[in-house]
C-alpha positions, 0 to 999 in steps of 0.5 A, a space after each residue: 133901321 135902314 135909311 131910305 134914299 130917293 134916286 137923286 140921293 142915291 145917285 149923289 152918293 154913288 158918285 161921291 159928289 154933290 148933286 148937280 141938278 137945280 130945281 125941283 125933280 121933274 119926275 114928281 109931276 107926272 101930269 105935267 111931264 105927260 103934257 109936256 112930252 105930248 107937246 115936245 116929244 124928245 124921241 122922234 126916231 131911234 137915238 142910235 144906229 141900229 137901235 130897232 127896239 119898240 121902245 126906241 121911239 115914244 112919239 107917233 105922228 098924229 096921222 097914225 092916230 087919225 087912221 087908227 080912229 077911222 079904222 075903228 070907226 069903220 069897224 063899228 059901222 061894219 058891226 052895226 051893218 052886219 047886225 042889220 043885214 043878219 036881221 034881214 036874213 044875211 049870214 056872218 062869213 067870219 067863223 070866229 064871230 058867227 057863234 057870237 052873232 046868234 046870241 047877244 048883239 052887244 057881245 058881237 059888237 064888243 068882241 069885233 071892236 075890241 079885236 080890231 082895236 088891239 090889232 090897230 094898236 099893235 100895227 101902230 106900235 110897229 108902224 116903223 118896223 119893216 115886215 119881212 125885211 122889206 114892207 113897211 108895217 105902216 102900209 098894212 094900216 093903210 090896207 086894213 083901212 082900205 079893206 074896211 072901206 070896201 067892206 062898208 061899201 059892199 055892206 051898203 049895196 047888200 042893204 040896198 038889195 035886201 
C-alpha cells in the first residue's frame, strides 16, 4: 500500500530537512485566503523584469470593476431600449443579433449581455497589456464605455421621435 504525503511532508522529505514553517497550513483555509488576498493583494505588478504573462498580476484596481459594471449596465439599457424601439417600428442594425430579436426578447437580451460581459472580462484581464505594441488595452475599455454612452443617447433621441 503506498504512503500518501501532503505537500508539506513531501517538501520536507525531498529536501531532507525538518519542516521550518510554523502554524497551520494557510492553503487549507480557502475562504480566509480569498478574503485576505482581496484586502491585501501581494502582486500588484509583475515580479520580474520582462514578466508579461497574464497571470503575472492577480489584483486589478477597483476602478476597472466600476468601468466594467458601467459597460454591462449600459449594455443592458441598450438591449431594453432596442426592444422598445423595435416594438415601435425600428429594426436591429447588428447582423449577428438581428435574427435573435424576432424571436424571444429574453434570448436577445441574454446573448447581448453575455457577449458584452465576456468581452469586458477579457479586456479587463488585458488592461495592462499594450495592443499593437503601443496602445494600452485599458483605453479600449474607455472607448467601449464612451461608445455605449453615445449609443444610449442616440436611442433615447430615437425614442423621442417615434
